[in-house]
N, C-alpha and C positions, 0 to 999 in steps of 0.2 A: 824312807819310803812313805808316801801318802797312803793312808788306810782308804780302803774302798768304802764309798758311800752308797746309799741306795741308788740304783740306776734310774735315771729319768726315762720315761717312756718314749719310743720312737715318735709317737704321735704329738707329744708335746714339743719335742725338738723340731719336727717337721713344721709344726704351727709357728714356732719362734722363727725359724728360717725364713718361711714365707712372709711373715710380718716384717722382717728386716729386708727381705727381697723387694717388697713393695716400696719401701721408703728409699732403698738404694737406687732402684730405677727411677723414682721421682726425682731423687737428688741428681742422678745423671742427667735427666731431661733439663732441670734448671740450670746446671752447670754447662749445658750444650755439649755434653759428652755423647748423648744419644738424642737424636732428634725425633719429634713425634712421629714423623713419617716412617722412620725405622722401627719404632716401637709398634706401630700400627700394621706395617706390612710384614713383619717377621723376616726381614732381609738379613742376609749374611748369617753369621753364627750366633744369632741372639740368644739361642739356648745355652751358649757357653759364656757369652759376655755378661748376661745377667747374674748367674751365680758367682762368677769370678769378681764382679763389682761388689757383691754382697760380702764375700770374703774380704776384699780390700777394705771396705768401710768398717767391718767388724774389727779389723787389725788395728785401724786408727783409734777405735773406741776402747780397745783392751787396756786396763790399767793394773793387772796383776802379773806376778812372776812365779811360776810359769804362767804364760798367757792363758787366760779363760775368756769365755764369751758371756757377757751380761745379757741375760735372757729378759724380755719384755714381761711385765707384770700381768698376770691373768686378770687382776682386778686392783682397784686402788688400795685395798686393805691387804692384798697379798704380799707375803715378804719377797724381797729381791732374791734372785737366784742366779747362779753362774754355771755354764756349762764347763765342766773341767774333765780331766781324763779319768778321774776316779768315779764320776757319776754319769759319764757318756755311755749311751747305748752301744753295745759291741758293734752294730751295723755301721755306726758313724765314727768310731774311734780312729780309723785310718784318715778320715777327712780332718779331724780335729788336730792330729798329730802333724800333718802336713801344714795346715794353717798356722799352728802354734810356733813352728820352726821358722816360718816366714815373718812373723810378727815383729821380732826385734829388728830384722833388716828393713821392714817398711818404716817402723817408727824412727830409725836412725837416719832415714832419707831427709834431706832439706825439703821444706814445703813445696818448692818449685819442682823438685825431682818426685815427690809424692804426686803431684798433678801429673807430671809426665808418665808416671806408672799408670795412673787411671786412664790416660789417653792411649797408651799402648795396649791396655787390656781391651779398650774399645776399638782398636784397629786404627786410631788415629796416629798421625805423626806427633812425636814429642816436641815441645817447644824449646827445649835446651839442645845445644849443638856445642860439643859432642854429648851424646847420651851418657848418662851415669851408668858405668859398667855393669852394676848389679841388677839394673832394672829388667833387661831381657829374661834372665833367669828367674827372677821373682814373678814376672808375668807368666812365664812358662809353667811355673809350679802352680800358680792360682788357677790358670786355664786348665791344666791337666786335671786337678781335683774338680773344677767345674764340669769337665767332660764326663767324669764319672758320675757327678751328681745329675746331670741331664740325661743320662742313660736310665735313671730310676723312673719307673712308671708312675710312682706317687708324686714325683716332681712334674713330670710332663702333664699330668691331669690338671694341675693347678696353675700352670705357667701362664695361660691365657688370662686368668683372672688376675694375676699379678701385673701382667702387662696393661690391662684395662684400668686397673687401680692408678697406675702411673699416668696413664693417658688422661684420666678424669681429674687428677689432682691439678688444682689451680686454673680449672676451667671456668670458675666463678658463675656457675650456672648457665653457661652458653648453651643455646639450642643446638649448636653445630657440634655434635659429639663425634668423635673419631673412634671407630671400633677395631679393637685388635683382631687380626686375621689368622693368628698362630693356631695351627692344627698339630696336635702331637703326632710323632712318628708311630710306626706300627706297634701294635699290642699283640702279645702272644699269651694265651691262657693255657699253657700246658699244665698237666697234672703235677701237683705238688709244689708249683712255683708260687712264692710269696715275697714281696719286696723285702720283708724283714730278714730274709736270709742272706741278703746282699751284705758282706762284711769284708770287703777286700782291704788291702793296704795300699796307701798312696803316698808317694813322695817322689821327688825328682831333683837332681842337681841343676843349676842354672843352665840355661841355653845361650848359645851364641846369638848375635843380633839377627842373623839370617832367619827369614820367615817368621819374625815376630809379628808382623802386621798382617792379619788374616784378610783374605780377598772377600769382597762383598759378593754375595750371590742373590739372584732374584727371588722374589716371593715365590712359593710353590704354586700359586694361583697363575702365575705368568707362564708355566710350562705347558705347551700344547699336550693334549692327551693322545693324539693320533700321529705323533711325529716318528717316521721310520727310523731316523737317526738315534732317537732317544730309545726305541725299542731295541735296536741292535746293541747299544751301549749296554742295556740291561742284560741281554743275552750273553754278551762278552763277559761281563762281570760275574754272572751266575755260572757260567761254563768254567770259570777259574776257581770256583770254590772247591770243586772235587780235588784239584791239585794241592791247594793250600790247606785243606783240611785232613788229608790222608795221614793217619797215624797221630793226629793231635789228640792226646789225652786230655789236655787242658780244656780244649773246646767241648769235649765230650762230658766233662765234669760241669763245665759251665752250663751246658744245654740242660742238665738235670736240676740245678739249683738257682739258675738265673738266665732264663731264656733270652731276655732283652739284651743282657750283656754279651751273650753267645751271637746273637744276631749282629750287633754292631761290630764285635770282634771279627766275625766272618766276612763282613762286607769290607772292613778296613784292611783285612789281609788280602782280599781279592783286588782292591784298589791297588795295594803295593805290588801284587804279582802282575796285574795288567799293565801298570805304568812302567814297570822294568822290563817287560817282555814284549808287550804288544804296541807301545806307543813309538811311532817313527819320528825322525827328526823334524819332519814338517808339522807334527802334531796329529797325523792321521793315527787312528787306533785300528790295528790289524789283528783281528781274532782269529785269523785262519778260516779256512772253509768258506771263503768268500764273505766273511763278516768284516767289513770294512767300514769305518766312518770317518770322513774328512771333516775338517773345521768348517769348510765353505758350506757343506750341506746342512749344518747344524742351525736350528733356530736360534735366534739372538739370545733367548733366555738359557740356552744350554751352553752356549760358547764359554762363559766364565767357568763352568765346571769342566769343560773339555780342556781348557787352558790350565786349569789347576792340576788336572790329571797329568798333563805333559810336564808341568813344572815339578810335580812329585817325581815323576820318571827320572828327569834330569838330575834332580837332587839325589835320588837312590843310587844312580849310576855313579855319580861323584863319590858318594860314600863307599860304594863298593869297590872304587878304584883305590880310595884311601886305605880300605881294609886290606887290599891286595898289596899295596906298597908297604904297609906296616908289617904284614906277615913276612914279606921278603926281608926287610930290615931286621926283624926279630930273628929270623933263621941265620942270617949272616952274623949277627952278634952272639948267637947261641942262647938267646933269651926264650923264656917260655911264651908260647903264642897266647894272645889275649882274644877273648871272645870278640868276633867282628861286630861293628856297630850296627849293621843291618840285622844281624841276629838278635841283637839286644832290642832293635826296634819291633821285630816281630813278637819277641817276649812281652814287651810292654803292651802291644796291642792285645795280646791274649789275656795277660795276667794283671794289667794295670800298672801304674807308675810305681807301685810299691816294689816291683821287681827291681827297678833301678836303684831305689833307696837302699834295699838290702845290699845289692852289689857295691854301691858306693860306700856305705858304712863298713862293709867288710874290707875295703881296700883303703880307707882314709883314717888318718889319725883323728883322735878327738878333738883336735884344734879347730876343725871346721870342715865344710863341705869341699870336695874336690872340685875345683874350678878348672875345667879343661874341655877339650873338644868333645868329651863324652856327653856334655850337656846338650849338644845338637841332637842326640838320639830322642830326648823328650819333646823338644820343639818340633822335630820332624813327626814324631808319633801324634803329637797334637794336631798338626797339619792334615795328616791322614784321617784321624778321627772327626775332625771338622768336616771334611769332605763327605765322609760316611754318613754323618748326621744331617747335611744339607741334601744328599741324595735320597735319604729315607723319607724326606718331606714330600718328594715328588709323587703325584698320584699314580703314576705307572708303577712306581716301585712299591708303593703302599698297598696296591691292589694284588700285587703278586708276591708279597713278602713271605706268603706261606711256602713257596717254592724253596726259600732259603732254609726253612726249618725241615723241610723234607729231605734236603740234601744233607743238612747237619745230622739228622737221624740216622740216614742211610750209611754216611761214611764214618760217623763217630760212634755208631751203635747206640744212639740215645733212644 
């Protein structure tokens, strides 16, 4: 067992991460993985793509076993340091463990497949056909951790600076400067909250190729502020909160020690609830009591989100049908019933991907990770979380996010 070292400070690790994030975004721009227009407009799930790329490039640089992260020197005379499990701050130990377990798989890929992995992380089609079978799972792991990172306020407040640094790199003094338009999602300054308290566990099994490529969504600035369709979507999602939060002890605890996580978990659960119960086959969202939204009445900027909500609903219903069929087969064989995949998705949305890691480790021999359809739960959870992040950037939702915390407090007793 490796003896504990003196723990590095969270601030030092955060500074190192953002230093690498700037270089990773710049590298991605040079390699044409991310176009300058995407960096500037904050389109799609850039809050997820950036950290995931940083984790990917860090894996390529790692030279130790077990894997560690070489940290940038604070000065030319400063000694070199590595982030290891023994000196990692408790708040980041989950991130490090997920990343470390992915490093051997990333380094064992052929160079062309490593490039395919970077393209998949960025939502681009891979160049190899067929795709190396381990890539979707690795990408899902890195993106799942990136989602958890992107929900930290300390990350959100610095991301615009990281994007701007990548945009400015290589400009050669050009007078035509492109400015990053990234705006952080909602902030909640509830009593007792501190980013330092965030210390979840994060890990996941590999996902299936389905839903590997995330949809592009427009910049938040493109959404109209007075759209009746957008307002009805907001009301339908918020109306679903009471149903999904009732009796949730996990969200009650989250509200006390990590309100931003509680916010995103609640919105993600509401998305899952609405997508499975309120989305009709033609894509119409019927929230009851006359609250209907059709795709045709949506402004163009809202249509990708509506389509994604509909596609999430279709995938959830397919998963529910598979759960039912599996339960029937298990009863016919006299086998013990396994936890339905949709229930695992809900748990991941609330507790982080560490829930799936612990479950997988408990049922898997030490020879390796269980590679089965269970990996789809992580990819599906990523998809829902990505939509929640994109929705949270819309001004209409930002201005009314306090309602979510009011509902959380009322239902969960916060």
